[in-house]
C-alpha positions as CSV (number, residue, x, y, z in Angstrom):
1,M,-3.1,71.6,-30.5
2,G,-4.4,69.7,-27.6
3,D,-4.9,70.6,-24.0
4,I,-2.0,72.1,-22.2
5,G,-3.3,72.0,-18.7
6,P,-2.2,69.8,-15.8
7,R,-2.9,66.2,-16.2
8,P,-1.7,62.9,-14.7
9,P,1.7,61.6,-16.1
10,Q,1.3,59.3,-18.9
11,L,3.2,56.0,-19.4
12,R,5.6,56.1,-22.3
13,P,7.1,53.1,-24.0
14,G,10.5,52.4,-22.9
15,R,12.5,51.3,-19.8
16,A,9.9,52.2,-17.2
17,L,7.2,50.3,-19.0
18,A,9.5,47.4,-19.3
19,H,10.0,47.3,-15.5
20,T,6.3,47.0,-15.0
21,T,5.3,44.5,-17.7
22,G,8.5,42.9,-18.7
23,A,8.3,39.9,-16.2
24,S,4.8,38.8,-17.4
25,G,5.1,39.5,-21.2
26,S,6.9,37.4,-23.7
27,G,8.6,40.5,-25.3
28,S,10.5,41.8,-22.3
29,P,13.6,43.8,-23.3
30,H,15.4,42.6,-20.3
31,R,15.3,38.8,-21.4
32,S,17.6,37.9,-24.4
33,D,15.7,34.5,-25.0
34,S,12.2,36.2,-25.0
35,R,10.7,33.4,-22.9
36,P,8.6,34.0,-19.8
37,P,10.3,32.9,-16.5
38,Q,9.3,29.3,-15.4
39,T,9.0,30.1,-11.7
40,P,8.0,33.6,-10.4
41,R,10.9,35.0,-8.2
42,G,8.5,35.7,-5.4
43,A,7.3,31.9,-5.3
44,R,10.7,30.6,-4.5
45,P,11.6,30.2,-0.8
46,S,14.7,32.2,0.2
47,G,18.0,30.5,0.8
48,P,20.2,31.3,3.8
49,D,21.7,34.2,2.1
50,G,18.3,35.7,1.1
51,R,18.5,34.6,-2.5
52,P,15.8,32.5,-4.2
53,G,16.3,28.8,-3.1
54,T,14.9,25.5,-4.6
55,T,11.4,24.2,-4.1
56,P,11.4,21.8,-1.1
57,P,10.4,18.2,-1.9
58,V,6.7,17.3,-1.4
59,P,6.5,15.3,2.0
60,G,4.3,12.4,2.8
61,R,4.4,9.9,0.0
62,P,8.1,8.7,0.2
63,T,7.8,8.4,4.0
64,S,4.5,6.4,3.8
65,L,5.8,4.0,1.2
66,F,8.9,3.4,3.4
67,L,6.8,2.7,6.4
68,L,4.4,0.4,4.3
69,L,7.0,-1.5,2.3
70,G,10.4,-0.9,3.6
71,L,9.9,-1.3,7.3
72,P,8.0,-4.7,7.0
73,A,10.5,-6.0,4.4
74,R,13.4,-5.3,6.8
75,L,11.6,-6.7,9.8
76,F,10.9,-9.9,7.8
77,A,14.5,-10.1,6.8
78,L,15.7,-9.6,10.3
79,I,13.2,-12.3,11.7
80,T,14.3,-14.8,8.9
81,W,18.1,-14.2,9.7
82,Q,17.3,-14.9,13.5
83,V,15.4,-18.1,12.7
84,V,18.2,-19.4,10.4
85,A,21.0,-18.4,12.8
86,E,19.0,-19.4,15.9
87,G,19.6,-16.1,17.4
88,P,18.3,-14.5,20.6
89,L,15.0,-13.7,19.1
90,V,14.3,-17.4,18.6
91,R,14.9,-18.2,22.3
92,V,12.5,-15.4,23.2
93,D,10.0,-16.7,20.7
94,E,10.3,-20.1,22.3
95,R,9.6,-18.9,25.8
96,V,6.6,-16.8,24.6
97,S,5.2,-19.9,22.8
98,R,5.4,-22.0,25.9
99,A,3.6,-19.4,27.9
100,L,0.8,-19.1,25.2
101,I,0.2,-22.6,24.2
102,Q,-3.0,-24.1,25.5
103,P,-4.7,-26.3,22.9
104,D,-8.5,-26.1,22.9
105,R,-11.3,-26.5,20.4
106,F,-11.9,-22.7,20.0
107,S,-8.2,-22.0,19.0
108,E,-8.5,-24.9,16.5
109,L,-11.5,-23.3,14.9
110,L,-10.0,-19.9,14.7
111,S,-6.8,-21.4,12.9
112,D,-9.1,-23.2,10.5
113,L,-10.1,-19.9,9.1
114,G,-6.7,-19.8,7.6
115,N,-7.2,-23.1,5.6
116,V,-7.1,-22.8,1.8
117,Q,-10.6,-24.6,1.6
118,V,-12.1,-21.6,3.7
119,A,-10.2,-18.6,2.7
120,V,-9.9,-19.0,-1.1
121,P,-13.6,-19.6,-1.7
122,V,-14.4,-16.4,0.2
123,L,-11.9,-14.6,-2.1
124,A,-13.3,-16.2,-5.2
125,V,-16.9,-15.2,-4.3
126,V,-15.8,-11.5,-3.7
127,L,-13.8,-11.4,-7.1
128,I,-16.7,-12.9,-9.1
129,H,-19.1,-10.4,-7.5
130,T,-17.0,-7.3,-8.0
131,A,-16.0,-8.3,-11.6
132,W,-19.6,-8.9,-12.5
133,R,-20.6,-5.4,-11.2
134,S,-17.6,-3.8,-13.0
135,R,-18.6,-5.3,-16.2
136,R,-22.4,-4.5,-15.7
137,T,-21.5,-0.8,-15.1
138,G,-19.4,-0.6,-18.2
139,T,-16.1,-0.2,-16.5
140,D,-13.0,-0.4,-18.8
141,R,-10.7,-3.3,-18.0
142,W,-13.3,-4.5,-15.5
143,W,-11.4,-8.0,-15.2
144,L,-8.2,-6.3,-13.9
145,P,-8.7,-6.0,-10.2
146,A,-10.1,-9.5,-9.8
147,T,-7.2,-10.8,-12.0
148,A,-4.5,-9.1,-10.0
149,A,-6.0,-10.4,-6.6
150,A,-6.1,-13.9,-8.0
151,V,-2.6,-13.8,-9.3
152,L,-1.4,-12.5,-5.9
153,M,-3.2,-15.4,-4.1
154,A,-1.5,-17.8,-6.5
155,L,2.0,-16.3,-5.6
156,V,1.6,-17.1,-1.8
157,P,2.6,-20.8,-2.1
158,A,5.3,-19.9,-4.5
159,L,6.8,-17.6,-2.0
160,I,6.1,-19.5,1.2
161,V,7.2,-23.0,0.2
162,P,10.7,-22.2,-0.7
163,L,11.0,-20.0,2.4
164,K,9.9,-23.1,4.5
165,E,12.5,-25.3,2.8
166,L,15.2,-22.6,3.3
167,T,14.7,-22.0,7.0
168,D,13.7,-25.6,7.9
169,R,12.4,-24.7,11.2
170,P,11.0,-27.4,13.5
171,G,7.5,-27.1,15.0
172,T,6.3,-26.5,18.7
173,P,6.1,-29.3,21.1
174,A,2.4,-29.5,20.5
175,V,2.8,-30.8,17.0
176,P,4.3,-34.0,15.7
177,P,8.1,-33.7,15.0
178,A,8.7,-32.1,11.5
179,T,10.1,-29.1,9.9
180,G,9.1,-26.2,7.6
181,Y,7.0,-24.1,10.0
182,F,8.5,-20.8,9.0
183,P,6.8,-18.6,7.8
184,S,3.2,-19.5,8.7
185,G,1.3,-20.5,5.5
186,H,-2.2,-20.4,7.3
187,T,-1.5,-16.8,8.2
188,A,-0.3,-15.9,4.7
189,T,-3.4,-17.5,3.2
190,A,-5.8,-15.7,5.5
191,A,-4.0,-12.2,5.3
192,I,-3.8,-12.4,1.4
193,A,-7.2,-14.0,0.8
194,Y,-9.2,-11.7,3.1
195,G,-7.0,-8.7,2.4
196,S,-7.3,-9.0,-1.4
197,A,-11.0,-9.4,-1.0
198,A,-11.2,-6.3,1.1
199,L,-9.1,-4.2,-1.3
200,V,-11.2,-5.2,-4.4
201,L,-14.5,-4.7,-2.4
202,L,-13.6,-1.4,-0.8
203,P,-14.3,0.8,-3.8
204,W,-17.8,-0.4,-4.1
205,L,-18.9,0.6,-0.5
206,R,-20.4,4.0,-0.5
207,T,-20.1,5.0,3.1
208,A,-17.0,5.5,5.3
209,R,-18.7,3.4,7.9
210,A,-19.1,0.5,5.6
211,R,-15.4,0.7,4.6
212,L,-14.3,0.9,8.2
213,A,-16.5,-2.1,9.1
214,L,-14.9,-4.0,6.3
215,V,-11.3,-3.1,7.3
216,L,-12.0,-4.0,10.9
217,T,-13.5,-7.3,9.9
218,Y,-10.4,-8.1,7.8
219,G,-8.2,-7.2,10.9
220,V,-10.4,-9.3,13.3
221,L,-10.1,-12.4,11.0
222,V,-6.4,-12.3,10.4
223,L,-5.8,-11.7,14.3
224,G,-8.1,-14.5,15.1
225,V,-6.4,-17.0,12.8
226,S,-2.9,-15.8,14.1
227,F,-4.0,-16.2,17.8
228,G,-5.5,-19.7,17.1
229,L,-2.3,-20.9,15.4
230,V,-0.1,-19.7,18.3
231,R,-2.6,-20.8,20.9
232,R,-3.1,-24.3,19.5
233,G,0.7,-24.7,19.1
234,Y,0.6,-25.0,15.2
235,H,3.1,-22.2,14.8
236,W,5.7,-20.4,16.8
237,P,4.8,-16.6,17.2
238,L,7.7,-15.5,15.0
239,D,6.3,-17.6,12.2
240,V,3.1,-15.7,12.3
241,V,4.7,-12.2,12.6
242,A,7.0,-13.0,9.7
243,S,3.9,-13.7,7.6
244,W,2.3,-10.5,8.6
245,C,5.4,-8.6,7.4
246,L,5.6,-10.4,4.1
247,C,1.8,-10.1,3.4
248,T,1.9,-6.3,4.3
249,V,4.4,-5.8,1.4
250,L,2.3,-7.9,-0.9
251,L,-1.0,-6.1,-0.1
252,V,0.4,-2.7,-0.3
253,S,1.9,-3.6,-3.7
254,L,-1.5,-4.8,-4.8
255,R,-3.2,-1.6,-3.5
256,L,-0.6,0.6,-5.4
257,F,-1.2,-1.3,-8.6
258,L,-5.0,-1.1,-8.3
259,S,-4.8,2.6,-7.6
260,R,-2.6,3.3,-10.6
261,S,-4.7,1.2,-12.8
262,S,-7.9,3.0,-11.7
263,R,-6.3,6.5,-12.3
264,R,-5.3,5.3,-15.9
265,T,-8.7,4.1,-16.7
266,S,-10.3,7.1,-15.3
267,A,-7.9,9.5,-17.3
268,G,-8.2,7.5,-20.5
269,T,-12.1,7.2,-20.8
270,P,-13.8,9.3,-18.1
271,S,-17.0,9.4,-19.9
272,R,-17.4,5.6,-20.0
273,R,-16.2,4.7,-16.6
274,T,-19.4,4.6,-14.3
275,G,-17.9,2.1,-11.8
276,P,-16.3,2.9,-8.5
277,S,-13.9,5.8,-8.0
């Protein structure tokens, strides 16, 4: 016989034990399927009636994608429709252009930064440099970022030329009579060439200050080309703005592609990948 003196109550197997451990164990007598719950009851937000509700959607990414892709695409469609229909935006555009046009040597030099002969060689040098560094560090698919940027650059005339033929917009009074000025090809060339070079080069910069300097340099280049084109009278302002919208969609798409490819490479062979994060 054991001790019969007073002692703390002992847990006995049965219903009381099931209440304490049944929610976390796989053999709970209160679950007919013997599976652990997928979501703890306390982790679910309550609904209006106090019962567990559903998990709210994760904010941020869909909204940012809409702003970076949907908004520029819709603005581009609006501007194109106004140009084709010769709507009120076109009349405002013409008044703004007459106020800004003042041809000079400086504006011509700025617009020349959007020439294919200037922008594409800059992109080629950056792509060759980053591809060489990626291969040297043993990065898997080292050729992918440079190839994607080169393909995007090649798509620019394939997109711009049909749009010029579709809209058939005449030029400003500062240029000889002709059509096919919408959207601005020089702006698109500068935005895609310098923008793709910046996106490919950014992962190789180690400090936030260097990355910020690169982004600011890109912005100054594109704004300088755009100002020179409008100031010299080579393009209407809406020609330039439409190219901004189109190129924003293209560059954001390139950024998403490069990010996804980088994550796949890092997850697949993390030990071999010693290139940029």
